[in-house]
mmCIF file of the C-alpha atoms, coordinates in Angstrom:
data_MODEL
# 
_entry.id   MODEL 
# 
loop_
_atom_site.group_PDB 
_atom_site.id 
_atom_site.type_symbol 
_atom_site.label_atom_id 
_atom_site.label_alt_id 
_atom_site.label_comp_id 
_atom_site.label_asym_id 
_atom_site.label_entity_id 
_atom_site.label_seq_id 
_atom_site.pdbx_PDB_ins_code 
_atom_site.Cartn_x 
_atom_site.Cartn_y 
_atom_site.Cartn_z 
_atom_site.occupancy 
_atom_site.B_iso_or_equiv 
_atom_site.pdbx_formal_charge 
_atom_site.auth_seq_id 
_atom_site.auth_comp_id 
_atom_site.auth_asym_id 
_atom_site.auth_atom_id 
_atom_site.pdbx_PDB_model_num 
ATOM 1   C CA . MET A 1 1   ? 26.366  45.733  -86.851 1.00 0.00 ? 1   MET A CA 1 
ATOM 2   C CA . PHE A 1 2   ? 26.511  47.276  -83.648 1.00 0.00 ? 2   PHE A CA 1 
ATOM 3   C CA . ARG A 1 3   ? 22.350  48.000  -83.827 1.00 0.00 ? 3   ARG A CA 1 
ATOM 4   C CA . LYS A 1 4   ? 22.068  44.504  -84.343 1.00 0.00 ? 4   LYS A CA 1 
ATOM 5   C CA . MET A 1 5   ? 24.787  43.340  -81.430 1.00 0.00 ? 5   MET A CA 1 
ATOM 6   C CA . LYS A 1 6   ? 22.244  45.087  -79.736 1.00 0.00 ? 6   LYS A CA 1 
ATOM 7   C CA . ASN A 1 7   ? 19.443  43.826  -80.848 1.00 0.00 ? 7   ASN A CA 1 
ATOM 8   C CA . ILE A 1 8   ? 20.746  40.106  -80.011 1.00 0.00 ? 8   ILE A CA 1 
ATOM 9   C CA . ASP A 1 9   ? 21.907  41.428  -76.705 1.00 0.00 ? 9   ASP A CA 1 
ATOM 10  C CA . THR A 1 10  ? 18.847  43.161  -75.717 1.00 0.00 ? 10  THR A CA 1 
ATOM 11  C CA . ALA A 1 11  ? 16.877  40.143  -76.894 1.00 0.00 ? 11  ALA A CA 1 
ATOM 12  C CA . PHE A 1 12  ? 19.068  37.695  -75.170 1.00 0.00 ? 12  PHE A CA 1 
ATOM 13  C CA . ARG A 1 13  ? 18.501  39.810  -71.960 1.00 0.00 ? 13  ARG A CA 1 
ATOM 14  C CA . GLN A 1 14  ? 14.429  39.764  -72.705 1.00 0.00 ? 14  GLN A CA 1 
ATOM 15  C CA . THR A 1 15  ? 14.745  35.824  -73.059 1.00 0.00 ? 15  THR A CA 1 
ATOM 16  C CA . ARG A 1 16  ? 16.726  35.678  -70.219 1.00 0.00 ? 16  ARG A CA 1 
ATOM 17  C CA . LEU A 1 17  ? 14.321  37.823  -68.048 1.00 0.00 ? 17  LEU A CA 1 
ATOM 18  C CA . ILE A 1 18  ? 10.945  35.624  -69.344 1.00 0.00 ? 18  ILE A CA 1 
ATOM 19  C CA . ALA A 1 19  ? 12.853  32.453  -68.445 1.00 0.00 ? 19  ALA A CA 1 
ATOM 20  C CA . ILE A 1 20  ? 13.402  33.741  -64.801 1.00 0.00 ? 20  ILE A CA 1 
ATOM 21  C CA . ILE A 1 21  ? 10.023  34.329  -64.479 1.00 0.00 ? 21  ILE A CA 1 
ATOM 22  C CA . THR A 1 22  ? 8.605   31.335  -65.884 1.00 0.00 ? 22  THR A CA 1 
ATOM 23  C CA . VAL A 1 23  ? 10.706  29.311  -63.413 1.00 0.00 ? 23  VAL A CA 1 
ATOM 24  C CA . ILE A 1 24  ? 9.948   31.551  -60.355 1.00 0.00 ? 24  ILE A CA 1 
ATOM 25  C CA . SER A 1 25  ? 6.077   31.154  -61.527 1.00 0.00 ? 25  SER A CA 1 
ATOM 26  C CA . SER A 1 26  ? 6.566   27.705  -61.757 1.00 0.00 ? 26  SER A CA 1 
ATOM 27  C CA . VAL A 1 27  ? 8.531   26.845  -58.276 1.00 0.00 ? 27  VAL A CA 1 
ATOM 28  C CA . GLN A 1 28  ? 5.434   28.911  -56.477 1.00 0.00 ? 28  GLN A CA 1 
ATOM 29  C CA . LEU A 1 29  ? 2.969   26.951  -58.732 1.00 0.00 ? 29  LEU A CA 1 
ATOM 30  C CA . CYS A 1 30  ? 4.774   23.541  -57.292 1.00 0.00 ? 30  CYS A CA 1 
ATOM 31  C CA . CYS A 1 31  ? 4.842   24.504  -53.506 1.00 0.00 ? 31  CYS A CA 1 
ATOM 32  C CA . TYR A 1 32  ? 1.121   25.955  -53.733 1.00 0.00 ? 32  TYR A CA 1 
ATOM 33  C CA . ALA A 1 33  ? 0.162   22.817  -55.176 1.00 0.00 ? 33  ALA A CA 1 
ATOM 34  C CA . ILE A 1 34  ? 1.934   21.039  -52.754 1.00 0.00 ? 34  ILE A CA 1 
ATOM 35  C CA . TYR A 1 35  ? 0.538   22.926  -50.010 1.00 0.00 ? 35  TYR A CA 1 
ATOM 36  C CA . LYS A 1 36  ? -2.836  22.669  -50.584 1.00 0.00 ? 36  LYS A CA 1 
ATOM 37  C CA . SER A 1 37  ? -1.990  18.657  -51.344 1.00 0.00 ? 37  SER A CA 1 
ATOM 38  C CA . PHE A 1 38  ? -0.686  18.211  -47.559 1.00 0.00 ? 38  PHE A CA 1 
ATOM 39  C CA . SER A 1 39  ? -3.869  20.397  -46.443 1.00 0.00 ? 39  SER A CA 1 
ATOM 40  C CA . VAL A 1 40  ? -6.333  18.477  -48.232 1.00 0.00 ? 40  VAL A CA 1 
ATOM 41  C CA . ALA A 1 41  ? -4.759  15.399  -46.416 1.00 0.00 ? 41  ALA A CA 1 
ATOM 42  C CA . MET A 1 42  ? -5.211  16.608  -43.002 1.00 0.00 ? 42  MET A CA 1 
ATOM 43  C CA . MET A 1 43  ? -8.451  17.385  -43.920 1.00 0.00 ? 43  MET A CA 1 
ATOM 44  C CA . SER A 1 44  ? -9.397  14.030  -44.799 1.00 0.00 ? 44  SER A CA 1 
ATOM 45  C CA . GLN A 1 45  ? -7.380  12.395  -41.699 1.00 0.00 ? 45  GLN A CA 1 
ATOM 46  C CA . ASP A 1 46  ? -10.118 14.010  -39.668 1.00 0.00 ? 46  ASP A CA 1 
ATOM 47  C CA . ARG A 1 47  ? -12.921 12.753  -41.563 1.00 0.00 ? 47  ARG A CA 1 
ATOM 48  C CA . LEU A 1 48  ? -14.034 9.685   -41.870 1.00 0.00 ? 48  LEU A CA 1 
ATOM 49  C CA . TYR A 1 49  ? -16.947 7.521   -42.835 1.00 0.00 ? 49  TYR A CA 1 
ATOM 50  C CA . VAL A 1 50  ? -19.558 5.052   -40.944 1.00 0.00 ? 50  VAL A CA 1 
ATOM 51  C CA . LEU A 1 51  ? -21.277 2.565   -42.332 1.00 0.00 ? 51  LEU A CA 1 
ATOM 52  C CA . ALA A 1 52  ? -24.826 2.008   -40.068 1.00 0.00 ? 52  ALA A CA 1 
ATOM 53  C CA . ASN A 1 53  ? -27.859 0.214   -41.495 1.00 0.00 ? 53  ASN A CA 1 
ATOM 54  C CA . GLY A 1 54  ? -26.695 0.717   -44.945 1.00 0.00 ? 54  GLY A CA 1 
ATOM 55  C CA . LYS A 1 55  ? -25.403 4.243   -45.210 1.00 0.00 ? 55  LYS A CA 1 
ATOM 56  C CA . ALA A 1 56  ? -22.407 6.191   -45.228 1.00 0.00 ? 56  ALA A CA 1 
ATOM 57  C CA . LEU A 1 57  ? -22.811 8.738   -42.528 1.00 0.00 ? 57  LEU A CA 1 
ATOM 58  C CA . GLU A 1 58  ? -19.712 11.208  -42.193 1.00 0.00 ? 58  GLU A CA 1 
ATOM 59  C CA . ALA A 1 59  ? -17.615 11.668  -39.060 1.00 0.00 ? 59  ALA A CA 1 
ATOM 60  C CA . PHE A 1 60  ? -15.328 13.758  -38.136 1.00 0.00 ? 60  PHE A CA 1 
ATOM 61  C CA . ALA A 1 61  ? -11.856 13.432  -35.882 1.00 0.00 ? 61  ALA A CA 1 
ATOM 62  C CA . SER A 1 62  ? -11.316 15.839  -32.955 1.00 0.00 ? 62  SER A CA 1 
ATOM 63  C CA . ASP A 1 63  ? -8.743  15.931  -30.019 1.00 0.00 ? 63  ASP A CA 1 
ATOM 64  C CA . ARG A 1 64  ? -9.545  13.694  -27.185 1.00 0.00 ? 64  ARG A CA 1 
ATOM 65  C CA . ARG A 1 65  ? -8.773  16.596  -24.568 1.00 0.00 ? 65  ARG A CA 1 
ATOM 66  C CA . ASP A 1 66  ? -12.339 18.170  -26.352 1.00 0.00 ? 66  ASP A CA 1 
ATOM 67  C CA . ASN A 1 67  ? -14.417 14.890  -25.540 1.00 0.00 ? 67  ASN A CA 1 
ATOM 68  C CA . ILE A 1 68  ? -12.530 14.103  -21.832 1.00 0.00 ? 68  ILE A CA 1 
ATOM 69  C CA . PRO A 1 69  ? -15.637 15.472  -19.723 1.00 0.00 ? 69  PRO A CA 1 
ATOM 70  C CA . VAL A 1 70  ? -18.486 13.439  -21.826 1.00 0.00 ? 70  VAL A CA 1 
ATOM 71  C CA . GLU A 1 71  ? -16.243 10.617  -21.796 1.00 0.00 ? 71  GLU A CA 1 
ATOM 72  C CA . ILE A 1 72  ? -15.600 11.018  -17.864 1.00 0.00 ? 72  ILE A CA 1 
ATOM 73  C CA . ARG A 1 73  ? -19.018 11.516  -17.067 1.00 0.00 ? 73  ARG A CA 1 
ATOM 74  C CA . ASP A 1 74  ? -19.577 8.381   -19.091 1.00 0.00 ? 74  ASP A CA 1 
ATOM 75  C CA . HIS A 1 75  ? -17.140 6.442   -17.202 1.00 0.00 ? 75  HIS A CA 1 
ATOM 76  C CA . VAL A 1 76  ? -18.362 7.371   -13.801 1.00 0.00 ? 76  VAL A CA 1 
ATOM 77  C CA . LYS A 1 77  ? -22.354 6.494   -14.926 1.00 0.00 ? 77  LYS A CA 1 
ATOM 78  C CA . THR A 1 78  ? -21.717 3.279   -16.440 1.00 0.00 ? 78  THR A CA 1 
ATOM 79  C CA . PHE A 1 79  ? -19.425 2.648   -12.920 1.00 0.00 ? 79  PHE A CA 1 
ATOM 80  C CA . HIS A 1 80  ? -22.194 3.301   -10.442 1.00 0.00 ? 80  HIS A CA 1 
ATOM 81  C CA . THR A 1 81  ? -24.844 1.954   -12.609 1.00 0.00 ? 81  THR A CA 1 
ATOM 82  C CA . TYR A 1 82  ? -23.118 -1.255  -12.637 1.00 0.00 ? 82  TYR A CA 1 
ATOM 83  C CA . PHE A 1 83  ? -22.336 -1.293  -8.324  1.00 0.00 ? 83  PHE A CA 1 
ATOM 84  C CA . PHE A 1 84  ? -25.267 -0.154  -7.667  1.00 0.00 ? 84  PHE A CA 1 
ATOM 85  C CA . THR A 1 85  ? -27.941 -2.244  -10.202 1.00 0.00 ? 85  THR A CA 1 
ATOM 86  C CA . LEU A 1 86  ? -28.865 -5.394  -8.066  1.00 0.00 ? 86  LEU A CA 1 
ATOM 87  C CA . SER A 1 87  ? -31.229 -7.868  -8.556  1.00 0.00 ? 87  SER A CA 1 
ATOM 88  C CA . PRO A 1 88  ? -32.419 -10.783 -6.080  1.00 0.00 ? 88  PRO A CA 1 
ATOM 89  C CA . ASP A 1 89  ? -29.777 -12.822 -7.966  1.00 0.00 ? 89  ASP A CA 1 
ATOM 90  C CA . GLU A 1 90  ? -26.599 -13.622 -7.560  1.00 0.00 ? 90  GLU A CA 1 
ATOM 91  C CA . GLN A 1 91  ? -25.027 -14.109 -10.138 1.00 0.00 ? 91  GLN A CA 1 
ATOM 92  C CA . ALA A 1 92  ? -26.761 -10.976 -12.270 1.00 0.00 ? 92  ALA A CA 1 
ATOM 93  C CA . ILE A 1 93  ? -25.139 -8.731  -9.226  1.00 0.00 ? 93  ILE A CA 1 
ATOM 94  C CA . GLU A 1 94  ? -21.713 -10.298 -9.196  1.00 0.00 ? 94  GLU A CA 1 
ATOM 95  C CA . GLU A 1 95  ? -21.736 -9.884  -12.969 1.00 0.00 ? 95  GLU A CA 1 
ATOM 96  C CA . ASN A 1 96  ? -22.605 -6.598  -12.655 1.00 0.00 ? 96  ASN A CA 1 
ATOM 97  C CA . ILE A 1 97  ? -19.850 -5.923  -10.091 1.00 0.00 ? 97  ILE A CA 1 
ATOM 98  C CA . ASN A 1 98  ? -16.816 -7.525  -11.777 1.00 0.00 ? 98  ASN A CA 1 
ATOM 99  C CA . LYS A 1 99  ? -17.738 -5.304  -14.629 1.00 0.00 ? 99  LYS A CA 1 
ATOM 100 C CA . SER A 1 100 ? -17.380 -1.998  -12.107 1.00 0.00 ? 100 SER A CA 1 
ATOM 101 C CA . LEU A 1 101 ? -14.286 -3.421  -10.710 1.00 0.00 ? 101 LEU A CA 1 
ATOM 102 C CA . TYR A 1 102 ? -12.951 -3.058  -14.227 1.00 0.00 ? 102 TYR A CA 1 
ATOM 103 C CA . LEU A 1 103 ? -13.487 0.128   -14.196 1.00 0.00 ? 103 LEU A CA 1 
ATOM 104 C CA . ALA A 1 104 ? -11.952 1.051   -10.641 1.00 0.00 ? 104 ALA A CA 1 
ATOM 105 C CA . ASP A 1 105 ? -9.074  0.631   -7.993  1.00 0.00 ? 105 ASP A CA 1 
ATOM 106 C CA . GLU A 1 106 ? -9.225  -0.725  -4.719  1.00 0.00 ? 106 GLU A CA 1 
ATOM 107 C CA . SER A 1 107 ? -11.058 1.854   -3.274  1.00 0.00 ? 107 SER A CA 1 
ATOM 108 C CA . ALA A 1 108 ? -14.087 0.379   -5.050  1.00 0.00 ? 108 ALA A CA 1 
ATOM 109 C CA . LYS A 1 109 ? -13.602 -3.581  -4.074  1.00 0.00 ? 109 LYS A CA 1 
ATOM 110 C CA . ARG A 1 110 ? -13.166 -2.478  -0.759  1.00 0.00 ? 110 ARG A CA 1 
ATOM 111 C CA . GLN A 1 111 ? -16.091 -1.013  -0.684  1.00 0.00 ? 111 GLN A CA 1 
ATOM 112 C CA . TYR A 1 112 ? -17.586 -3.891  -1.912  1.00 0.00 ? 112 TYR A CA 1 
ATOM 113 C CA . ASP A 1 113 ? -16.001 -6.130  0.409   1.00 0.00 ? 113 ASP A CA 1 
ATOM 114 C CA . ASN A 1 114 ? -17.344 -4.057  3.070   1.00 0.00 ? 114 ASN A CA 1 
ATOM 115 C CA . LEU A 1 115 ? -21.153 -4.555  2.046   1.00 0.00 ? 115 LEU A CA 1 
ATOM 116 C CA . LYS A 1 116 ? -20.609 -8.118  1.299   1.00 0.00 ? 116 LYS A CA 1 
ATOM 117 C CA . GLU A 1 117 ? -19.501 -8.444  5.092   1.00 0.00 ? 117 GLU A CA 1 
ATOM 118 C CA . SER A 1 118 ? -22.443 -7.036  6.508   1.00 0.00 ? 118 SER A CA 1 
ATOM 119 C CA . ASN A 1 119 ? -24.421 -9.715  4.022   1.00 0.00 ? 119 ASN A CA 1 
ATOM 120 C CA . TYR A 1 120 ? -25.375 -6.822  2.217   1.00 0.00 ? 120 TYR A CA 1 
ATOM 121 C CA . TYR A 1 121 ? -25.732 -9.018  -0.960  1.00 0.00 ? 121 TYR A CA 1 
ATOM 122 C CA . SER A 1 122 ? -27.057 -11.816 1.163   1.00 0.00 ? 122 SER A CA 1 
ATOM 123 C CA . ASN A 1 123 ? -30.327 -9.729  2.194   1.00 0.00 ? 123 ASN A CA 1 
ATOM 124 C CA . VAL A 1 124 ? -30.998 -8.554  -0.937  1.00 0.00 ? 124 VAL A CA 1 
ATOM 125 C CA . ILE A 1 125 ? -31.252 -11.790 -2.629  1.00 0.00 ? 125 ILE A CA 1 
ATOM 126 C CA . SER A 1 126 ? -33.039 -13.522 0.340   1.00 0.00 ? 126 SER A CA 1 
ATOM 127 C CA . ALA A 1 127 ? -35.903 -10.443 0.589   1.00 0.00 ? 127 ALA A CA 1 
ATOM 128 C CA . ASN A 1 128 ? -35.572 -10.223 -3.172  1.00 0.00 ? 128 ASN A CA 1 
ATOM 129 C CA . ILE A 1 129 ? -34.810 -7.087  -3.470  1.00 0.00 ? 129 ILE A CA 1 
ATOM 130 C CA . SER A 1 130 ? -34.182 -4.682  -6.289  1.00 0.00 ? 130 SER A CA 1 
ATOM 131 C CA . GLN A 1 131 ? -31.931 -1.807  -7.073  1.00 0.00 ? 131 GLN A CA 1 
ATOM 132 C CA . GLY A 1 132 ? -31.047 0.718   -9.932  1.00 0.00 ? 132 GLY A CA 1 
ATOM 133 C CA . ILE A 1 133 ? -29.730 3.998   -9.903  1.00 0.00 ? 133 ILE A CA 1 
ATOM 134 C CA . GLU A 1 134 ? -30.573 7.603   -12.249 1.00 0.00 ? 134 GLU A CA 1 
ATOM 135 C CA . ALA A 1 135 ? -27.733 9.658   -12.162 1.00 0.00 ? 135 ALA A CA 1 
ATOM 136 C CA . ASP A 1 136 ? -29.096 13.527  -11.757 1.00 0.00 ? 136 ASP A CA 1 
ATOM 137 C CA . SER A 1 137 ? -25.770 15.304  -12.343 1.00 0.00 ? 137 SER A CA 1 
ATOM 138 C CA . VAL A 1 138 ? -21.943 14.385  -12.583 1.00 0.00 ? 138 VAL A CA 1 
ATOM 139 C CA . TYR A 1 139 ? -19.054 17.406  -11.843 1.00 0.00 ? 139 TYR A CA 1 
ATOM 140 C CA . VAL A 1 140 ? -15.751 16.858  -13.443 1.00 0.00 ? 140 VAL A CA 1 
ATOM 141 C CA . ASN A 1 141 ? -13.062 19.032  -13.442 1.00 0.00 ? 141 ASN A CA 1 
ATOM 142 C CA . ILE A 1 142 ? -10.165 18.658  -15.890 1.00 0.00 ? 142 ILE A CA 1 
ATOM 143 C CA . ASP A 1 143 ? -7.761  21.633  -14.758 1.00 0.00 ? 143 ASP A CA 1 
ATOM 144 C CA . THR A 1 144 ? -5.713  19.356  -12.909 1.00 0.00 ? 144 THR A CA 1 
ATOM 145 C CA . TYR A 1 145 ? -4.734  15.265  -13.235 1.00 0.00 ? 145 TYR A CA 1 
ATOM 146 C CA . PRO A 1 146 ? -6.245  13.242  -11.836 1.00 0.00 ? 146 PRO A CA 1 
ATOM 147 C CA . PHE A 1 147 ? -9.600  14.396  -12.531 1.00 0.00 ? 147 PHE A CA 1 
ATOM 148 C CA . TYR A 1 148 ? -11.815 15.290  -10.181 1.00 0.00 ? 148 TYR A CA 1 
ATOM 149 C CA . PHE A 1 149 ? -15.350 13.620  -10.229 1.00 0.00 ? 149 PHE A CA 1 
ATOM 150 C CA . ARG A 1 150 ? -18.621 14.249  -7.699  1.00 0.00 ? 150 ARG A CA 1 
ATOM 151 C CA . TYR A 1 151 ? -21.625 12.415  -9.138  1.00 0.00 ? 151 TYR A CA 1 
ATOM 152 C CA . LYS A 1 152 ? -25.115 12.680  -7.859  1.00 0.00 ? 152 LYS A CA 1 
ATOM 153 C CA . GLY A 1 153 ? -27.838 10.137  -7.978  1.00 0.00 ? 153 GLY A CA 1 
ATOM 154 C CA . THR A 1 154 ? -31.286 8.843   -6.779  1.00 0.00 ? 154 THR A CA 1 
ATOM 155 C CA . GLN A 1 155 ? -31.592 4.833   -5.656  1.00 0.00 ? 155 GLN A CA 1 
ATOM 156 C CA . THR A 1 156 ? -34.634 3.378   -6.093  1.00 0.00 ? 156 THR A CA 1 
ATOM 157 C CA . ILE A 1 157 ? -35.076 0.223   -3.709  1.00 0.00 ? 157 ILE A CA 1 
ATOM 158 C CA . THR A 1 158 ? -37.968 -1.818  -4.566  1.00 0.00 ? 158 THR A CA 1 
ATOM 159 C CA . ARG A 1 159 ? -38.963 -4.146  -1.296  1.00 0.00 ? 159 ARG A CA 1 
ATOM 160 C CA . THR A 1 160 ? -41.644 -6.453  -1.089  1.00 0.00 ? 160 THR A CA 1 
ATOM 161 C CA . THR A 1 161 ? -43.749 -4.396  0.334   1.00 0.00 ? 161 THR A CA 1 
ATOM 162 C CA . THR A 1 162 ? -42.070 -0.463  -0.150  1.00 0.00 ? 162 THR A CA 1 
ATOM 163 C CA . VAL A 1 163 ? -40.382 1.743   -3.009  1.00 0.00 ? 163 VAL A CA 1 
ATOM 164 C CA . VAL A 1 164 ? -37.154 3.698   -1.125  1.00 0.00 ? 164 VAL A CA 1 
ATOM 165 C CA . ARG A 1 165 ? -35.612 6.558   -2.942  1.00 0.00 ? 165 ARG A CA 1 
ATOM 166 C CA . ARG A 1 166 ? -31.809 7.392   -1.252  1.00 0.00 ? 166 ARG A CA 1 
ATOM 167 C CA . SER A 1 167 ? -29.873 10.206  -2.759  1.00 0.00 ? 167 SER A CA 1 
ATOM 168 C CA . LEU A 1 168 ? -26.538 9.245   -2.928  1.00 0.00 ? 168 LEU A CA 1 
ATOM 169 C CA . VAL A 1 169 ? -23.286 11.175  -3.805  1.00 0.00 ? 169 VAL A CA 1 
ATOM 170 C CA . SER A 1 170 ? -20.039 10.453  -4.348  1.00 0.00 ? 170 SER A CA 1 
ATOM 171 C CA . GLU A 1 171 ? -16.374 11.672  -5.426  1.00 0.00 ? 171 GLU A CA 1 
ATOM 172 C CA . GLY A 1 172 ? -13.537 10.640  -6.690  1.00 0.00 ? 172 GLY A CA 1 
ATOM 173 C CA . TYR A 1 173 ? -10.734 11.130  -9.310  1.00 0.00 ? 173 TYR A CA 1 
ATOM 174 C CA . LEU A 1 174 ? -9.716  9.371   -12.825 1.00 0.00 ? 174 LEU A CA 1 
ATOM 175 C CA . ARG A 1 175 ? -6.382  8.622   -14.170 1.00 0.00 ? 175 ARG A CA 1 
ATOM 176 C CA . ASN A 1 176 ? -5.595  7.369   -17.909 1.00 0.00 ? 176 ASN A CA 1 
ATOM 177 C CA . VAL A 1 177 ? -5.175  3.365   -18.702 1.00 0.00 ? 177 VAL A CA 1 
ATOM 178 C CA . SER A 1 178 ? -5.163  1.862   -22.088 1.00 0.00 ? 178 SER A CA 1 
ATOM 179 C CA . ARG A 1 179 ? -8.630  1.225   -23.706 1.00 0.00 ? 179 ARG A CA 1 
ATOM 180 C CA . SER A 1 180 ? -9.877  -2.165  -23.341 1.00 0.00 ? 180 SER A CA 1 
ATOM 181 C CA . ASP A 1 181 ? -13.450 -4.410  -24.428 1.00 0.00 ? 181 ASP A CA 1 
ATOM 182 C CA . HIS A 1 182 ? -13.780 -4.177  -19.945 1.00 0.00 ? 182 HIS A CA 1 
ATOM 183 C CA . ASN A 1 183 ? -13.027 -0.273  -20.197 1.00 0.00 ? 183 ASN A CA 1 
ATOM 184 C CA . PRO A 1 184 ? -13.921 1.502   -23.213 1.00 0.00 ? 184 PRO A CA 1 
ATOM 185 C CA . HIS A 1 185 ? -12.949 4.788   -21.893 1.00 0.00 ? 185 HIS A CA 1 
ATOM 186 C CA . GLY A 1 186 ? -9.848  4.275   -20.667 1.00 0.00 ? 186 GLY A CA 1 
ATOM 187 C CA . PHE A 1 187 ? -10.197 5.732   -17.467 1.00 0.00 ? 187 PHE A CA 1 
ATOM 188 C CA . LEU A 1 188 ? -9.591  4.081   -13.923 1.00 0.00 ? 188 LEU A CA 1 
ATOM 189 C CA . ILE A 1 189 ? -11.595 5.238   -10.855 1.00 0.00 ? 189 ILE A CA 1 
ATOM 190 C CA . GLU A 1 190 ? -9.370  5.936   -7.705  1.00 0.00 ? 190 GLU A CA 1 
ATOM 191 C CA . ARG A 1 191 ? -9.802  7.066   -3.927  1.00 0.00 ? 191 ARG A CA 1 
ATOM 192 C CA . TRP A 1 192 ? -13.441 6.230   -4.516  1.00 0.00 ? 192 TRP A CA 1 
ATOM 193 C CA . LYS A 1 193 ? -15.942 7.520   -1.651  1.00 0.00 ? 193 LYS A CA 1 
ATOM 194 C CA . VAL A 1 194 ? -19.776 7.619   -0.994  1.00 0.00 ? 194 VAL A CA 1 
ATOM 195 C CA . LEU A 1 195 ? -20.409 10.925  0.789   1.00 0.00 ? 195 LEU A CA 1 
ATOM 196 C CA . GLU A 1 196 ? -23.471 11.231  1.427   1.00 0.00 ? 196 GLU A CA 1 
ATOM 197 C CA . ASN A 1 197 ? -26.422 8.077   0.857   1.00 0.00 ? 197 ASN A CA 1 
ATOM 198 C CA . LYS A 1 198 ? -29.825 9.170   3.028   1.00 0.00 ? 198 LYS A CA 1 
ATOM 199 C CA . ASP A 1 199 ? -33.752 8.118   2.348   1.00 0.00 ? 199 ASP A CA 1 
ATOM 200 C CA . VAL A 1 200 ? -35.679 10.467  0.371   1.00 0.00 ? 200 VAL A CA 1 
ATOM 201 C CA . SER A 1 201 ? -38.970 9.049   0.174   1.00 0.00 ? 201 SER A CA 1 
ATOM 202 C CA . VAL A 1 202 ? -40.541 5.692   1.017   1.00 0.00 ? 202 VAL A CA 1 
ATOM 203 C CA . LYS A 1 203 ? -43.541 4.408   -0.512  1.00 0.00 ? 203 LYS A CA 1 
ATOM 204 C CA . ASN A 1 204 ? -46.095 1.598   0.512   1.00 0.00 ? 204 ASN A CA 1 
ATOM 205 C CA . ARG A 1 205 ? -46.757 -0.671  -2.566  1.00 0.00 ? 205 ARG A CA 1 
# 
């Protein structure tokens, strides 16, 4: 009888041990499944698909700080393109200037007012002058805020008889603002000033 009780006790212990192991294994498996589910969910949030020409292209999301230098350079280039691209058409000039002023503060407006008061834009229209600009380089420092930039570009001024190439160097700072249709990068140029704007070459047409 004692042997029988001993066998029952041993069996009970074995059953209890198996039950405990099963429960622990189940908990571990559940925890692992939950962890993997969260990992997959986080990875899916960093991935999106863009439909272009009927094809789904995979894109990956990233921290904005990784793209700040690229966005700043494009913002600065866009501003200078709008501000310094002129044609002998008053409406076209106003449209470009208005687009550029959405990207900068009163320092750019002040520069525009100075040029306007000196009849620069009137001379462009009356003399049928076309002006364009091409960026050579944009240096960006994102270690401090507001972000510093220095722009170097080449202006091409086409007159009736000559084509003038001028070097342009400007600098300023950028602060974060809300993104909008007028300002898709979400930056605003401030304390902008032209450091250099001199003739490089003059060619007769």
